[in-house]
C-alpha positions in Angstrom: -165.0 173.9 120.4 -161.3 174.4 120.7 -159.5 176.8 118.6 -155.7 177.1 118.3 -154.4 180.5 117.1 -151.6 180.4 114.5 -149.4 182.7 112.7 -148.1 180.7 110.0 -146.9 182.5 106.7 -148.1 181.0 103.5 -147.3 181.6 99.8 -148.6 185.0 98.4 -148.5 186.8 101.6 -151.3 184.7 103.4 -151.2 183.8 106.9 -152.8 180.9 108.5 -154.6 182.3 111.6 -156.2 179.5 113.3 -157.0 175.8 113.3 -159.7 174.1 115.5 -161.9 171.1 116.3 -165.4 171.1 117.8 -168.7 169.3 118.4 -172.0 171.1 117.5 -175.6 170.0 118.0 -178.2 171.7 115.8 -181.9 171.5 116.3 -184.8 173.4 115.2 -186.6 172.9 118.6 -189.9 171.3 117.2 -191.6 168.1 118.0 -192.4 165.3 115.4 -193.2 165.4 112.7 -191.2 168.8 112.1 -188.3 167.9 114.5 -185.0 168.1 113.0 -181.8 167.8 114.7 -178.2 166.5 114.0 -174.8 166.3 116.0 -171.5 166.7 114.3 -167.7 166.8 115.0 -165.8 169.1 112.9 -162.3 170.5 111.8 -161.9 174.1 110.8 -159.1 176.5 109.8 -158.8 180.0 108.7 -156.2 182.2 106.8 -156.1 186.0 105.9 -154.4 188.4 103.4 -154.0 191.6 105.3 -157.1 192.9 106.6 -158.9 192.7 103.1 -159.3 188.8 102.4 -160.2 186.0 104.8 -161.0 182.4 104.1 -162.4 179.7 106.4 -163.0 176.0 105.8 -164.7 173.3 107.7 -165.2 169.6 107.3 -167.5 167.5 109.5 -168.8 164.1 110.2 -172.1 163.6 111.4 -172.5 161.6 114.9 -174.7 158.4 114.3 -177.9 158.1 115.9 -180.2 155.2 116.6 -182.1 154.6 113.4 -185.4 154.5 115.1 -185.0 158.0 116.8 -183.2 159.6 113.6 -185.9 162.2 112.2 -183.5 163.2 109.4 -180.9 160.3 108.5 -179.9 161.8 105.2 -179.3 165.4 106.2 -175.6 165.3 105.4 -176.5 164.1 101.9 -178.3 167.6 101.4 -176.7 170.0 103.7 -173.3 168.7 103.1 -170.0 167.7 104.7 -167.9 170.6 104.2 -167.9 174.3 103.6 -165.6 177.2 102.6 -166.4 180.9 103.2 -164.4 183.7 101.7 -164.8 187.4 102.8 -163.7 190.5 101.0 -163.6 193.8 103.0 -164.1 196.2 99.8 -163.5 199.1 102.1 -164.4 200.2 105.7 -168.1 200.3 104.8 -168.6 197.2 102.5 -167.8 193.6 102.9 -168.8 190.7 100.3 -169.0 187.3 101.3 -169.6 183.8 99.8 -170.1 180.5 101.4 -170.1 177.2 99.5 -171.3 173.7 101.1 -170.9 170.5 99.4 -171.9 167.0 100.4 -168.6 165.4 99.0 -170.6 162.9 97.2 -171.5 162.3 93.5 -174.8 163.9 93.7 -173.0 167.2 94.5 -175.8 168.7 96.7 -175.1 171.5 98.9 -175.6 175.3 98.7 -174.2 178.7 97.8 -174.7 181.9 99.9 -173.7 185.3 98.8 -173.7 188.2 101.4 -173.2 191.8 101.3 -172.8 193.7 104.7 -172.9 197.7 104.4 -171.9 199.7 107.6 -174.9 202.1 108.7 -173.2 205.5 109.8 -169.5 205.7 110.7 -168.1 202.1 111.2 -165.7 203.4 113.8 -168.7 204.4 116.0 -171.6 202.2 115.0 -171.6 198.3 114.7 -174.7 198.3 112.9 -174.8 196.8 109.4 -177.2 196.4 106.5 -177.3 192.8 105.8 -178.3 191.3 102.2 -178.2 187.4 101.7 -178.8 185.4 98.6 -179.0 181.7 99.3 -179.5 178.8 96.8 -179.5 175.1 97.6 -180.1 172.8 100.3 -180.5 173.5 104.1 -181.6 177.1 104.4 -183.9 175.7 107.3 -183.7 172.5 109.1 -187.2 171.4 108.7 -187.0 171.6 104.8 -183.2 170.6 104.5 -184.1 168.4 101.7 -185.6 170.9 99.4 -183.8 173.1 97.1 -184.7 176.8 97.7 -183.7 180.1 96.6 -184.1 182.7 99.5 -183.2 186.5 99.5 -182.9 187.8 103.0 -182.5 191.5 104.1 -181.8 192.6 107.6 -180.1 194.6 110.2 -177.1 193.2 112.0 -175.1 194.4 114.9 -171.6 192.8 115.1 -172.5 189.3 114.2 -176.1 188.9 115.6 -179.1 189.3 113.3 -181.9 191.5 114.9 -184.3 192.1 112.1 -184.8 189.8 109.3 -187.2 189.9 106.1 -186.9 187.3 103.7 -188.5 185.7 100.6 -188.5 182.3 99.3 -188.7 180.6 96.0 -189.1 176.9 96.2 -188.1 174.5 93.4 -190.3 171.4 92.9 
């Protein structure tokens, strides 16, 4: 991944803060028939309005694989080809987020993820946060990327790493 920092002033007080390009490999580490993996190249960028609002976007292209070895040839049709994430720091203790993914095709498949992060204790002394997430759509797991799901997840997160996760799932047939 290459990230180029920027400080370009946009209308309404927004500032474009970075642009980047990258290559990513994502895999669930399983063997067939549960194996799922894919490789992508992507472009990304992010902007902020003060320290209260952030918006980031990514668009990607799947790197083609040999058809005989591809265990999920239609994954981009479900998980998507682009995403936009918005974050709102309500105050020093609470952050709300929304991520929308779309496959950029007529079927309109993708997902929506809503998040709430609540600081535990004084946020200047503790990086621990209560994390609640509601996911609806395709791609909450790689093995079931082509199944529409609604998932509620609750956990604790230090900085950006999830350490404890409880979730429930409701699967649409």
